[in-house]
N, C-alpha and C positions, 0 to 999 in steps of 0.2 A: 674595784681592783681590775676591772676589765675595760675601762673606758679609754685607755691610752696605750698605744703600742710601746713595747720595751725595745729600745735600740740594741740591746745585747742579744736579741734573738732574731731570726729571719722574719721578714715582713709577714704579717698575718698569722703569727704564731703566738700561742699562749704557753705558759710553763706551769709545771706542777711541783709544788713543794714535796720533797721526799721522793721524787720520781724514781731515784735509784734504789729505794728501799723496798718497793713491792712490785708485783707483776701488773698492777692496775694501769699505770700510765703507759707503759709500752704496749699493753694489749689494746687500750683505747686508741693509741696512735696507729697501731696496726689496722684498726678498723676505720681510720680516716680522721680521727681527732687531730687538730693542729696543735699537738702537745709536745713539749720537750722538757728536759731537766731544768731546774731552777738555775738561772745564770748568775745568781747572787748568793752562793753558798756561805760566804763570809757573814751574811746578814742573819743566818740561822732562822729563816722564815718558817721552816717546818716546826722547829721546836718552839717558836714564838707564837704559833697560831692558836686560835681559840679551840681548835679541835685536837690539840696535842694531848690533853688528858684522855680523850677517847683512844688515841693511838697507844697510849701507855697501858690501856686496858685490853689491847689486842685488836681494836677496830682499825681497819684500813682506812685511815682518815687523812686525806690530802687536801690541799687548797689549790684551785686553779686560778691563775693570775696573769696579768700582763704589766704589773706594777714595775715601772722602770726607775724607781727612786726619784721621781720628780719632786721638785722643791715646793710644790703647792700642797703636798700630802698633809692632810689634817690642818689646813690653814684656810682662812677666809678667802684667800685668792684661788682656791680650788673650786672654780665655778663651772656650771654646766656647759658654758661656751667652750671649754677646753676638752670636752669629751669628743672623741673621734667615733661618732655613731656608726659610720660605715665599717670601720675596723671592728667595733664591738659586735655589730650584727653578724659580720662574716665569721668572727671568732666563735660566737655562741652557736651559730648555725653549723660550724664544723663539729660541734659536740652532739648535735641532735641524734644523728643516725648511730654513732657509736654508743651513746647512752641507751638508746632504744634497744640496740643489740644486747648490751649488758643486762638490761632489765628482762629481756626475753630469752636469755641464754642460761646455760648451766655453769658458766664461768664463775669461779670463786676467787675473788681477790685474796692474795696471801702475801705476807712479808717474805722477802727473799732471805735465804739463810744468813743469819748473823745481822740482819738489818732491822729487826723489830726494835722499836725504841724501848729503853729501860729507864726507870726512874733514877735520877741522880741521888747518890747517897747524901743524907743530911748529916750535918756536923753536930 
């Protein structure tokens, strides 16, 4: 999900699912991570992610991505030759120092008021 840039965000930028729901994305961005809000909210990537069950239990669980809805996704045509390695390297490198800061700080990720996910009622 980091191998190709997303044309909906600035060059060299990654996005975070649920960015607007917690203080984590903005804080990492403040420390140099090339992160912005998910430019595809209509796709509901935050709710569709594998880590959403963790979020429902209170864990601040986001996904970092640059997936631009390319047509090769989950198809045999999605080959290694289509990966933009310089982009992927720069993007990942933008996260190293902010994540090191996070690991060594007293910062506690938290849901913003009214933004914690809640289970949908079953019928």
